[in-house]
C-alpha positions as MATLAB code, in Angstrom:
seq = 'MSEVSLVSIVALLGWLILALGAYRSHQVNMSKTIRMALIWACIFTGLAFFFSLVM';
ca = [
     -21.207   66.547  142.657;
     -22.781   68.654  145.328;
     -23.931   72.108  145.332;
     -20.563   73.368  147.598;
     -18.170   71.781  145.491;
     -19.526   73.193  141.940;
     -19.284   76.793  143.803;
     -16.127   75.869  144.969;
     -14.594   74.637  141.694;
     -17.000   77.995  139.794;
     -15.203   80.672  142.436;
     -11.392   78.919  141.921;
     -11.513   79.713  138.018;
     -12.634   82.912  138.986;
      -9.800   83.781  140.739;
      -7.921   82.039  138.449;
      -8.808   84.329  135.738;
      -8.121   87.200  138.225;
      -4.807   86.327  138.949;
      -3.987   85.666  134.786;
      -5.323   89.172  134.082;
      -3.316   90.826  136.853;
       0.151   88.658  135.610;
      -0.759   89.438  131.734;
      -1.351   93.067  132.470;
       2.635   93.363  133.260;
       3.190   92.009  129.692;
       5.782   89.365  131.094;
       6.917   87.535  127.711;
       6.225   83.680  127.087;
      10.040   82.498  128.154;
      10.159   84.062  131.048;
       6.716   82.709  132.191;
       7.686   79.193  131.052;
      10.805   79.440  133.224;
       9.146   80.863  136.060;
       6.349   77.679  135.726;
       9.178   75.323  135.539;
      11.225   76.848  138.643;
       7.985   76.370  140.643;
       7.172   73.040  139.223;
      10.709   71.782  140.388;
      10.647   73.439  143.959;
       6.847   71.956  144.543;
       8.121   68.591  143.247;
      11.526   68.606  145.065;
       9.466   69.632  148.420;
       7.271   66.829  147.799;
       9.841   64.442  147.058;
      11.489   65.309  150.267;
       8.549   64.917  152.168;
       7.725   61.636  150.870;
      11.396   60.570  151.893;
      10.695   61.833  155.554;
       7.522   60.855  156.066;
];
């Protein structure tokens, strides 16, 4: 693992912590969070499946 990839991983973790903190500050309940995560996972999976059929 090179220094550049290590710095990128640390930066991405920092952005993830920042995004989670901002999301958490809105005090969204857990069931809504899980529902939104599943919806987004289905959207990305559906798009990936669609593009794998097309290409």
